[in-house]
C-alpha positions in Angstrom: -0.1 0.1 -0.2 1.6 3.9 -0.9 -0.2 6.1 -0.2 -0.6 8.8 -2.8 -1.9 12.1 -3.9 -5.5 12.1 -5.6 -6.6 15.5 -5.7 -10.4 17.0 -7.7 -10.0 18.6 -10.7 -12.1 21.9 -11.5 -14.0 19.8 -13.8 -16.7 17.0 -12.7 -15.6 13.8 -12.1 -12.4 14.1 -13.2 -9.3 13.4 -11.0 -5.8 14.0 -11.1 -5.0 10.5 -9.9 -1.4 9.3 -9.3 -2.4 5.6 -8.5 -3.7 5.3 -12.3 -0.3 3.6 -13.3 0.9 0.5 -14.5 3.4 -1.6 -12.1 5.8 -3.8 -13.9 8.2 -6.1 -11.6 11.1 -7.1 -14.3 14.3 -9.0 -12.8 13.2 -8.3 -9.1 12.6 -4.6 -10.1 9.3 -2.7 -9.6 8.7 -0.3 -12.1 5.8 2.6 -12.0 4.4 4.2 -14.9 3.2 7.2 -13.4 1.1 10.2 -14.7 2.1 13.1 -14.2 -0.3 17.1 -14.5 2.3 19.8 -14.7 1.9 20.2 -11.1 4.6 20.2 -9.5 4.5 19.9 -5.5 2.0 17.0 -6.5 3.7 15.3 -9.4 6.7 15.5 -6.5 5.2 13.9 -3.7 3.2 10.8 -6.1 7.2 10.3 -7.6 8.4 10.0 -3.9 5.8 8.1 -2.5 6.5 5.5 -5.2 10.4 6.0 -4.7 10.0 5.9 -0.7 9.0 1.9 -1.6 11.8 1.1 -3.9 10.1 1.7 -7.1 11.7 2.7 -10.4 9.6 5.5 -11.7 9.3 6.3 -15.4 7.1 9.2 -15.3 4.4 9.7 -18.6 3.3 13.6 -19.2 -0.7 13.6 -19.1 -1.8 17.0 -18.7 -4.0 17.2 -21.2 -5.3 13.9 -22.0 -6.8 13.8 -18.1 -9.3 16.5 -18.6 -11.0 13.8 -20.9 -11.1 11.7 -18.1 -8.1 9.4 -18.5 -4.6 9.0 -17.9 -1.8 6.3 -18.5 -3.9 3.6 -18.6 -6.3 4.8 -20.7 -3.6 5.4 -23.0 -2.3 2.1 -22.8 -5.2 -0.1 -23.6 -5.4 0.5 -27.1 -2.1 -1.6 -27.4 -3.3 -4.2 -25.1 -5.9 -4.9 -27.2 -3.9 -5.0 -30.4 -1.2 -8.2 -28.5 -4.6 -9.4 -27.9 -5.8 -9.7 -31.4 
């Protein structure tokens, strides 16, 4: 369990949600593909939370995309669908 920031935006039903991330364990290391929203204080706090538990953090800037209700997992879903064929 990693406590990380989740903040409502000014748009209805849209959140700055850092838990909308992908987690992958490779060669014994945990990698987190984490959204960033262009809010430096929150972006740093979320990164630090994942790093405190030893994760290697890879950031994906979603500050324009999330306004439509999407984030990291939404971006990669089409890729997962292609792999499933």
